[in-house]
Backbone as CSV, one residue per row, in Angstrom:
resi,resn,N_x,N_y,N_z,CA_x,CA_y,CA_z,C_x,C_y,C_z
1,MET,157.501,78.442,32.961,156.531,77.124,33.175,157.147,76.219,34.136
2,SER,156.302,75.659,34.892,156.701,74.607,35.896,156.230,73.299,35.536
3,ASP,156.996,72.287,35.937,156.550,70.919,35.741,155.798,70.331,36.937
4,GLU,155.434,69.077,36.920,154.543,68.579,37.940,155.244,68.582,39.318
5,ASN,156.453,68.732,39.406,157.255,68.730,40.622,157.376,70.142,41.186
6,GLY,156.825,71.171,40.534,156.949,72.538,40.940,158.289,73.158,40.648
7,THR,159.112,72.494,39.722,160.377,73.100,39.376,160.189,73.835,37.945
8,SER,160.954,74.799,37.831,160.857,75.491,36.530,162.262,76.140,36.091
9,ALA,162.336,76.331,34.894,163.603,76.931,34.383,163.762,78.419,34.772
10,GLY,164.750,78.636,35.370,165.076,80.007,35.911,165.615,80.833,34.793
11,PRO,166.091,82.060,35.119,166.633,83.022,33.995,167.886,82.443,33.391
12,ALA,168.746,81.781,34.057,169.944,81.245,33.534,169.722,79.789,33.042
13,GLY,168.576,79.290,32.909,168.387,77.951,32.485,168.409,76.924,33.584
14,SER,168.684,77.387,34.894,168.799,76.523,36.024,167.323,76.089,36.440
15,THR,167.216,74.950,36.984,165.945,74.468,37.502,165.902,74.423,38.936
16,GLY,164.761,74.489,39.597,164.662,74.389,41.038,163.247,74.688,41.349
17,PRO,162.934,74.426,42.638,161.565,74.779,43.120,161.365,76.202,43.231
18,ARG,160.201,76.621,42.965,159.735,78.089,43.077,158.838,78.223,44.176
19,PRO,158.921,79.251,44.939,157.986,79.463,46.049,156.544,79.651,45.557
20,GLU,155.563,79.177,46.258,154.166,79.404,45.952,153.733,80.821,46.414
21,PRO,153.117,81.646,45.620,152.727,82.949,45.998,151.576,82.877,46.996
22,ILE,151.496,83.760,47.900,150.436,83.895,48.919,149.624,85.106,48.568
23,ARG,148.292,85.055,48.684,147.403,86.128,48.372,147.900,87.459,49.123
24,PHE,147.970,88.509,48.304,148.344,89.823,48.810,149.860,89.995,49.110
25,PHE,150.573,88.845,49.116,151.963,88.937,49.526,152.845,88.347,48.287
26,GLY,152.298,87.740,47.490,153.174,87.155,46.321,154.221,86.193,46.935
27,THR,155.411,86.374,46.485,156.568,85.633,47.000,157.508,86.439,47.891
28,THR,156.943,87.585,48.410,157.727,88.458,49.305,158.009,87.728,50.690
29,TRP,157.174,86.678,50.932,157.315,85.938,52.220,158.637,85.297,52.459
30,VAL,159.287,84.915,51.254,160.403,84.105,51.262,161.557,84.850,51.951
31,ASP,161.817,86.044,51.554,162.925,86.818,52.100,162.456,88.042,52.882
32,HIS,161.139,88.240,53.084,160.565,89.373,53.790,161.060,90.595,53.141
33,ASP,161.027,90.764,51.756,161.464,91.918,51.099,160.325,92.530,50.299
34,ASN,160.727,93.619,49.508,159.696,94.201,48.640,158.406,94.590,49.379
35,GLY,158.563,95.257,50.493,157.418,95.771,51.069,156.631,94.747,51.837
36,TYR,157.201,93.725,52.338,156.508,92.644,53.100,155.889,93.247,54.428
37,PRO,156.553,93.996,55.169,156.063,94.556,56.446,154.811,95.475,56.156
38,ALA,154.987,96.299,55.136,153.772,97.081,54.782,152.547,96.305,54.294
39,ARG,152.862,95.278,53.584,151.840,94.356,53.074,151.113,93.767,54.217
40,ARG,151.871,93.324,55.330,151.255,92.720,56.435,150.491,93.643,57.204
41,ILE,150.937,94.908,57.323,150.177,95.962,58.019,148.890,96.232,57.300
42,GLY,148.993,96.420,55.938,147.899,96.701,55.156,146.859,95.553,55.216
43,ALA,147.358,94.229,55.139,146.358,93.067,55.291,145.612,93.088,56.609
44,ALA,146.452,93.331,57.659,145.766,93.350,58.996,144.739,94.423,59.149
45,VAL,145.089,95.622,58.766,144.158,96.665,58.854,142.923,96.471,57.951
46,GLY,143.224,95.943,56.810,142.110,95.803,55.797,141.215,94.765,56.245
47,SER,141.745,93.645,56.823,140.790,92.549,57.336,140.054,93.012,58.594
48,LEU,140.665,93.843,59.408,139.890,94.295,60.555,138.872,95.250,60.171
49,VAL,139.211,96.236,59.255,138.166,97.163,58.774,137.027,96.411,58.126
50,ALA,137.274,95.401,57.368,136.193,94.670,56.643,135.346,93.892,57.752
51,ALA,136.004,93.335,58.832,135.306,92.711,59.822,134.412,93.610,60.591
52,VAL,134.869,94.890,60.849,134.033,95.890,61.556,132.873,96.283,60.730
53,ALA,133.184,96.554,59.527,132.096,96.919,58.511,131.061,95.883,58.388
54,SER,131.496,94.636,58.375,130.598,93.490,58.253,129.653,93.317,59.442
55,CYS,130.272,93.638,60.667,129.447,93.624,61.945,128.431,94.711,61.967
56,LEU,128.799,95.911,61.311,127.862,96.952,61.181,126.687,96.563,60.305
57,VAL,126.984,95.943,59.200,125.933,95.508,58.349,125.039,94.408,58.980
58,LEU,125.711,93.472,59.718,124.850,92.525,60.461,123.912,93.266,61.560
59,ARG,124.552,94.302,62.155,123.799,95.049,63.162,122.533,95.627,62.456
60,PHE,122.724,96.189,61.228,121.460,96.710,60.583,120.573,95.708,60.194
61,ALA,121.025,94.480,59.825,120.019,93.417,59.546,119.311,92.981,60.794
62,TYR,120.015,92.880,61.900,119.364,92.566,63.189,118.251,93.629,63.546
63,GLU,118.656,94.905,63.381,117.585,95.997,63.710,116.438,95.855,62.711
64,GLY,116.713,95.341,61.495,115.522,95.162,60.593,114.618,94.109,61.065
65,LEU,115.230,93.014,61.677,114.509,92.033,62.181,113.614,92.452,63.446
66,GLN,114.269,93.329,64.196,113.468,93.813,65.294,112.325,94.802,64.898
67,ILE,112.602,95.594,63.806,111.540,96.429,63.270,110.336,95.542,62.656
68,ALA,110.726,94.521,62.000,109.693,93.606,61.446,108.964,92.859,62.485
69,ASP,109.404,92.963,63.709,108.725,92.216,64.845,108.439,90.780,64.605
70,THR,109.512,90.132,64.205,109.527,88.695,63.903,109.401,87.822,65.120
71,GLY,109.755,88.264,66.243,109.635,87.569,67.488,111.052,87.224,68.092
72,ALA,111.028,86.955,69.417,112.248,86.714,70.010,112.978,85.426,69.563
73,PHE,112.186,84.433,69.235,112.763,83.257,68.782,113.577,83.325,67.513
74,VAL,113.075,84.112,66.600,113.793,84.313,65.303,115.081,85.114,65.558
75,ASN,114.907,86.123,66.381,116.088,86.943,66.702,117.188,86.222,67.399
76,ILE,116.773,85.403,68.283,117.909,84.455,68.957,118.397,83.513,67.957
77,LEU,117.649,82.942,67.073,118.054,81.947,66.163,118.998,82.653,65.096
78,VAL,118.740,83.828,64.673,119.694,84.550,63.781,121.014,84.876,64.425
79,VAL,120.950,85.364,65.626,122.133,85.673,66.375,123.056,84.384,66.575
80,ALA,122.411,83.323,67.035,123.085,82.055,67.225,123.724,81.503,66.006
81,MET,122.891,81.669,64.913,123.448,81.190,63.656,124.662,81.903,63.179
82,PHE,124.708,83.192,63.246,125.902,83.978,62.898,127.037,83.652,63.832
83,ALA,126.783,83.525,65.137,127.754,83.294,66.124,128.419,81.920,65.920
84,ILE,127.667,80.872,65.688,128.120,79.579,65.586,128.982,79.461,64.151
85,CYS,128.335,80.015,63.116,129.007,79.957,61.755,130.279,80.806,61.789
86,SER,130.237,81.907,62.482,131.497,82.665,62.513,132.538,81.852,63.299
87,ALA,132.250,81.283,64.490,133.191,80.412,65.159,133.741,79.348,64.351
88,LEU,132.876,78.673,63.706,133.335,77.564,62.853,134.206,77.968,61.646
89,ALA,133.871,79.173,61.009,134.642,79.728,59.969,136.007,80.195,60.513
90,PHE,136.052,80.748,61.695,137.352,81.202,62.235,138.208,79.985,62.399
91,ARG,137.689,78.846,62.974,138.514,77.690,63.314,138.976,77.116,61.899
92,ASN,138.146,77.015,60.909,138.423,76.413,59.648,139.540,77.285,58.941
93,THR,139.367,78.582,58.999,140.378,79.517,58.395,141.640,79.413,59.043
94,TRP,141.633,79.362,60.400,142.833,79.293,61.242,143.602,77.930,60.938
95,ASP,142.834,76.920,60.823,143.438,75.572,60.598,144.031,75.627,59.132
96,SER,143.420,76.211,58.218,143.960,76.207,56.832,145.278,76.940,56.701
97,PHE,145.711,77.713,57.763,147.045,78.322,57.680,148.128,77.377,58.015
98,SER,147.801,76.260,58.669,148.914,75.283,59.102,148.888,73.999,58.328
99,LYS,147.820,73.733,57.620,147.781,72.401,56.792,146.868,72.698,55.666
100,ARG,147.092,71.928,54.591,146.207,72.194,53.417,144.872,71.611,53.654
101,PRO,143.820,72.364,53.369,142.450,71.983,53.587,141.966,70.889,52.643
102,ASP,141.140,69.995,52.944,140.531,69.024,52.027,139.516,69.680,51.041
103,PRO,139.722,69.561,49.908,138.800,70.280,48.888,137.394,69.816,49.040
104,ASP,137.121,68.496,49.315,135.795,67.991,49.436,135.060,68.599,50.685
105,ARG,135.916,68.620,51.791,135.356,69.218,52.993,134.981,70.702,52.823
106,GLN,135.941,71.442,52.096,135.750,72.854,51.829,134.468,73.071,51.115
107,ALA,134.277,72.210,50.030,133.040,72.431,49.209,131.746,72.104,50.044
108,SER,131.777,71.157,50.973,130.626,70.865,51.751,130.362,71.990,52.786
109,LEU,131.388,72.687,53.229,131.325,73.853,54.209,131.086,75.187,53.572
110,ARG,130.965,75.289,52.269,130.981,76.549,51.574,129.928,77.500,52.107
111,GLY,128.660,76.948,52.286,127.612,77.782,52.649,127.912,78.281,54.126
112,LEU,128.189,77.378,54.905,128.470,77.698,56.392,129.589,78.770,56.539
113,LEU,130.580,78.610,55.736,131.782,79.534,55.849,131.323,80.913,55.171
114,ALA,130.364,80.954,54.260,129.931,82.182,53.779,129.043,82.961,54.808
115,ILE,128.337,82.232,55.586,127.617,82.796,56.643,128.408,83.435,57.770
116,GLY,129.521,82.676,58.033,130.472,83.014,59.163,131.661,83.774,58.606
117,PHE,131.465,84.646,57.608,132.611,85.403,56.988,133.269,86.232,57.998
118,VAL,132.618,86.780,59.050,133.313,87.549,59.999,134.395,86.728,60.812
119,GLY,134.097,85.576,61.067,135.134,84.716,61.695,136.390,84.541,60.823
120,SER,136.124,84.314,59.534,137.231,84.144,58.598,138.005,85.480,58.584
121,LEU,137.475,86.702,58.526,138.166,87.897,58.534,139.010,88.091,59.788
122,LEU,138.491,87.755,60.928,139.076,87.861,62.217,140.318,86.929,62.190
123,ALA,140.160,85.747,61.816,141.307,84.861,61.710,142.349,85.328,60.897
124,TYR,142.086,85.874,59.728,143.047,86.510,58.851,143.728,87.739,59.568
125,PHE,143.031,88.514,60.252,143.594,89.581,60.996,144.620,89.087,62.050
126,PHE,144.080,88.209,62.971,145.024,87.690,64.008,146.273,87.004,63.454
127,ARG,146.140,86.230,62.348,147.245,85.669,61.795,148.316,86.544,61.174
128,THR,147.720,87.596,60.591,148.633,88.699,59.984,149.378,89.395,60.984
129,LEU,149.102,89.432,62.276,149.869,90.015,63.211,151.154,89.394,63.501
130,THR,151.290,88.120,63.228,152.510,87.322,63.448,153.313,86.973,62.128
131,GLU,152.469,86.709,61.113,153.135,86.272,59.766,152.086,86.560,58.657
132,ALA,152.526,86.325,57.452,151.664,86.361,56.314,150.720,85.044,56.428
133,PRO,149.505,85.156,56.411,148.653,84.002,56.528,148.946,82.769,55.681
134,GLY,149.412,81.722,56.219,149.862,80.513,55.477,151.373,80.489,55.275
135,GLU,152.070,81.402,55.750,153.564,81.534,55.524,154.269,80.309,56.075
136,LYS,153.934,79.984,57.269,154.611,78.761,57.872,154.470,77.488,57.008
137,LEU,153.294,77.236,56.574,152.926,76.112,55.757,153.722,76.157,54.426
138,HIS,153.635,77.309,53.798,154.342,77.498,52.457,155.849,77.427,52.671
139,ARG,156.316,77.968,53.821,157.936,77.914,54.042,158.295,76.450,54.242
140,GLU,157.531,75.709,55.049,157.838,74.224,55.254,157.948,73.498,53.901
141,GLU,156.871,73.713,53.075,156.806,72.959,51.813,157.896,73.466,50.879
142,TYR,158.211,74.713,50.897,159.189,75.200,49.949,160.590,74.703,50.322
143,GLU,160.920,74.780,51.711,162.143,74.266,52.059,162.321,72.696,51.880
144,ALA,161.203,72.067,52.019,161.268,70.572,51.732,161.531,70.358,50.249
145,ALA,160.895,71.178,49.433,161.124,70.991,48.022,162.563,71.416,47.659
146,VAL,163.105,72.421,48.213,164.517,72.835,47.954,165.433,71.689,48.396
147,ARG,165.156,71.155,49.634,166.140,69.975,50.092,165.998,68.804,49.164
148,GLN,164.792,68.557,48.780,164.569,67.300,47.808,165.328,67.602,46.467
149,HIS,165.197,68.846,45.960,165.831,69.156,44.697,167.365,69.122,44.843
150,GLU,167.860,69.650,45.903,169.360,69.555,46.086,169.862,68.138,46.175
151,LYS,169.044,67.255,46.868,169.382,65.905,47.078,169.382,65.181,45.645
152,ARG,168.400,65.520,44.834,168.365,64.913,43.511,169.411,65.342,42.558
153,THR,169.859,66.627,42.711,170.805,67.158,41.780,172.285,67.101,42.222
154,THR,172.450,66.612,43.455,173.823,66.511,43.986,174.523,65.371,43.162
155,ARG,175.647,65.784,42.654,176.423,64.757,41.884,177.367,63.947,42.658
156,ARG,177.607,62.847,42.237,178.605,61.916,43.002,180.017,62.379,42.580
157,THR,181.019,62.135,43.363,182.347,62.522,43.079,182.942,61.237,42.494
158,GLY,183.704,61.449,41.463,184.462,60.395,40.711,183.607,59.736,39.750
159,ASN,184.190,58.873,38.953,183.531,58.046,38.018,183.334,56.652,38.474
160,PRO,182.179,56.241,38.590,181.859,54.875,39.239,182.386,53.745,38.358
161,SER,182.603,53.932,37.011,183.236,52.827,36.244,184.639,52.566,36.507
162,LYS,185.340,53.561,37.126,186.811,53.338,37.353,187.053,53.031,38.809
163,LYS,186.020,52.697,39.525,186.086,52.247,40.875,186.897,50.882,41.011
164,ARG,187.671,50.774,41.925,188.424,49.467,42.164,187.529,48.577,42.768
165,ARG,187.490,47.257,42.384,186.674,46.262,43.005,187.610,45.437,43.820
166,ARG,187.123,45.088,45.002,187.831,44.190,45.907,187.577,42.786,45.458
167,THR,188.733,42.009,45.551,188.587,40.660,45.083,189.043,39.701,46.212
């Protein structure tokens, strides 16, 4: 169990900050162990395959609009909607890897991000080529928590009550 500061009792009763797990990677991002490279490759391939499959589904939907003969305006509107929403979803997902997103803003963008899911998948793919998505943010937060914990638990040398006072 962890307290409000993110510290928890370890196996030997020691306390200290615990790294936050990342989806698909757990805490392997800390030391890049336990199959971390394979997980990165798997996440990259998986997100790319999902993006390609999604594009194929969107292509079938577009062909359905053409068969229904809805008109050029509707076809252009649908293509523009998916392109704009995908670009916004890409940007939003990319930014969430380097800073914590605002929950209220995320809630208000939920529908837009759902429409632009291809952009989110592509952002995940491109980020996975360099690191686990969000690894840099999690590493900065974890290292700051470790430094803060060490600073709080560092003991002073000597007994302050035996300190000589200058007169």
